C-alpha positions in Angstrom: 76.2 235.5 306.6 73.0 234.3 306.3 69.7 237.0 306.6 66.1 235.5 307.5 64.9 236.5 303.6 68.0 234.5 302.3 67.2 231.8 304.5 63.1 232.4 303.9 63.2 232.0 300.3 65.8 228.8 300.9 63.8 226.9 302.7 60.9 227.9 300.1 62.5 226.9 296.9 62.7 223.6 299.0 60.0 222.2 301.4 56.2 223.2 301.1 54.3 224.4 303.0 53.0 220.9 303.5 55.7 219.3 303.9 56.7 222.0 305.8 53.7 221.0 308.4 54.5 217.3 308.5 57.3 218.1 309.0 57.3 220.0 312.4 54.6 218.1 313.5 57.3 215.1 313.1 59.8 216.8 315.1 58.0 217.3 317.3 56.4 214.3 318.6 60.1 213.0 318.2 61.4 215.6 320.6 58.9 215.0 322.6 60.1 211.3 322.9 63.3 210.0 324.7 65.1 211.2 321.1 67.3 214.0 320.9 65.9 216.8 318.7 64.7 220.7 317.9 60.6 221.3 317.6 61.1 224.9 317.8 64.6 225.0 315.3 61.8 223.8 312.6 59.4 225.5 313.4 61.5 229.3 312.8 61.8 227.6 309.8 59.2 227.1 308.2 57.7 230.5 310.0 60.5 232.4 308.6 59.4 230.6 304.8 56.0 231.3 305.4 54.2 233.2 308.2 51.0 232.7 306.7 52.1 228.9 307.8 52.6 230.4 311.6 49.1 228.8 313.6 48.6 226.0 311.0 52.8 224.9 311.9 52.0 226.2 316.1 49.2 223.4 315.4 51.0 220.9 314.3 53.6 221.2 316.7 52.0 221.4 319.5 49.4 218.6 318.7 52.9 216.7 317.5 54.5 217.6 320.6 51.8 216.2 323.3 51.5 213.6 321.9 55.4 212.6 321.9 54.3 212.5 325.9 51.5 210.2 326.4 54.0 207.1 324.2 57.1 209.1 326.7 53.9 208.6 328.8 53.1 204.8 328.1 56.7 204.4 327.5 56.9 205.3 331.7 53.7 203.5 332.7 54.4 199.8 330.7 58.2 200.0 332.1 57.3 199.8 336.0 55.0 197.1 334.7 57.4 195.4 333.3 60.1 195.8 335.4 57.7 194.9 338.3 56.7 191.6 336.2 60.2 190.7 335.6 61.7 191.3 338.7 59.2 190.6 341.9 60.1 193.5 342.8 57.9 196.1 344.2 59.4 199.7 343.6 60.3 201.9 346.2 58.4 205.6 346.0 60.1 206.8 349.1 63.0 208.8 347.6 63.1 212.5 347.6 61.9 213.8 344.1 59.5 211.1 344.5 58.1 212.6 346.4 57.8 215.5 345.7 55.8 214.6 342.6 53.7 212.9 343.8 53.4 215.9 346.4 53.1 218.4 342.6 51.5 215.7 340.9 50.0 216.8 337.6 50.5 220.0 337.5 54.1 219.6 338.0 54.0 218.4 334.3 53.7 222.1 333.1 57.3 222.4 333.1 57.9 219.1 330.2 58.5 221.6 328.7 62.1 222.5 329.1 64.8 220.2 327.8 66.9 216.8 328.8 64.3 217.4 332.7 60.8 217.2 330.8 60.4 214.3 329.3 62.0 212.6 332.0 59.3 214.0 334.3 56.7 213.1 331.8 58.1 209.2 331.5 58.5 209.6 335.7 54.4 210.7 335.5 54.0 207.0 333.6 55.7 205.3 336.1 54.6 206.8 339.1 51.0 205.7 337.6 49.5 209.7 337.9 46.4 210.0 336.4 46.8 210.3 332.9 44.1 213.0 331.5 45.4 215.7 333.9 48.6 215.0 333.1 48.5 215.6 329.7 46.2 219.1 329.9 49.6 220.5 332.0 51.3 219.6 329.6 49.4 221.3 326.7 49.4 224.1 329.0 53.4 224.2 329.6 54.4 223.4 325.5 51.5 225.3 324.3 53.0 228.6 326.5 56.4 227.3 324.8 55.3 227.4 321.2 53.6 230.3 321.9 56.2 232.5 323.0 58.9 230.9 320.1 55.6 232.1 317.6 54.8 235.7 319.0 59.0 236.0 319.4 59.0 235.6 315.6 56.5 237.2 314.9 58.9 240.2 316.1 62.1 239.8 314.4 60.1 239.1 310.9 58.6 242.2 311.5 62.2 244.0 311.8 62.3 242.6 308.2 
């Protein structure tokens, strides 16, 4: 059985803290797009190896994840524009899920932290042309809360060593 201390020592021997922050940012960015990934695992590994990098790791994960959501939002907006241009077809916005997202609006983006559903939610917000800045503010709140809970949980785990 591998302990947190063993994992920490192994990571410290292979990865300097600056590379770890870049890795957290890259993982968070890619995880926020339609690509699969787990930025939480990378952030937990960084905090385990370098506990003093917890807040910089939080900032790297949050900024990478929000920037990835910006890309996903615009992918949705551009795909709608391309679809309409090439298909000469107007989108039917009468579906129950579309109406629900329209009713909730940008505050629904707080759920963007959810696995699988969150990426689709941000993509749909771009597709539906929901207001960009309010959407990104709610995305940041949801994802920031998730990373903060992870950070607090890791501090609790590391305090038991």
